[in-house]
ZADRENBA-183924 format. One record per residue (C-alpha): x, y, z. Coordinates in steps of 0.2 Angstrom, whole numbers, padded with zeros to 4 digits, always signed. Layout:
<rs>
XYZ/...
</rs>
This chain:
<rs>
+0000+0000+0000/+0007+0017-0005/-0005+0028+0006/-0018+0027+0019/-0036+0031+0013/-0041+0050+0015/-0054+0046+0029/-0040+0037+0039/-0028+0052+0037/-0042+0064+0043/-0047+0053+0057/-0029+0051+0063/-0027+0070+0063/-0043+0073+0072/-0039+0060+0086/-0022+0066+0089/-0026+0084+0088/-0041+0082+0100/-0031+0070+0111/-0045+0058+0111/-0046+0050+0128/-0051+0033+0121/-0037+0032+0109/-0024+0037+0122/-0030+0026+0135/-0034+0009+0127/-0023-0004+0119/-0027-0021+0112/-0010-0027+0117/-0015-0023+0136/+0000-0011+0138/-0005+0007+0137/+0009+0017+0130/-0001+0031+0122/-0010+0032+0105/-0005+0017+0095/-0001+0020+0077/+0001+0009+0061/+0014+0012+0048/+0012+0008+0029/+0027-0004+0030/+0019-0014+0044/+0028-0006+0059/+0018-0001+0075/+0022+0014+0085/+0014+0026+0097/+0013+0044+0103/+0013+0048+0121/-0001+0058+0129/+0011+0071+0135/+0018+0074+0118/+0001+0075+0110/-0004+0088+0124/+0011+0098+0119/+0008+0097+0100/+0024+0087+0099/+0023+0072+0087/+0036+0060+0091/+0033+0042+0086/+0041+0028+0097/+0043+0010+0092/+0029+0000+0101/+0040-0015+0105/+0056-0006+0109/+0051+0011+0115/+0065+0018+0104/+0061+0035+0095/+0057+0031+0077/+0053+0049+0070/+0049+0067+0075/+0037+0077+0065/+0033+0095+0066/+0015+0094+0061/+0001+0081+0060/+0001+0082+0041/+0019+0078+0041/+0016+0063+0052/+0002+0056+0041/+0013+0060+0025/+0027+0050+0034/+0016+0034+0033/+0008+0034+0050/-0011+0033+0055/-0020+0029+0071/-0023+0010+0074/-0041+0006+0071/
</rs>
């Protein structure tokens, strides 16, 4: 897949911008690290609640907690291949 659908991109921006409580407090894996993200290449990451509240878009690897990328805007995050896990 080359890109997420437009509705997925818009939902991602809306959830992170609003700091949606459900997205930042629920995890299917049972370990809540923040808002879980999917990447186009199959990786999983997350943005912490603290970063979202500060409009700082740092994506950490879900398994290793290593910083994967930092984006200046939500548009850049989505263009970088990330979306909120659904």
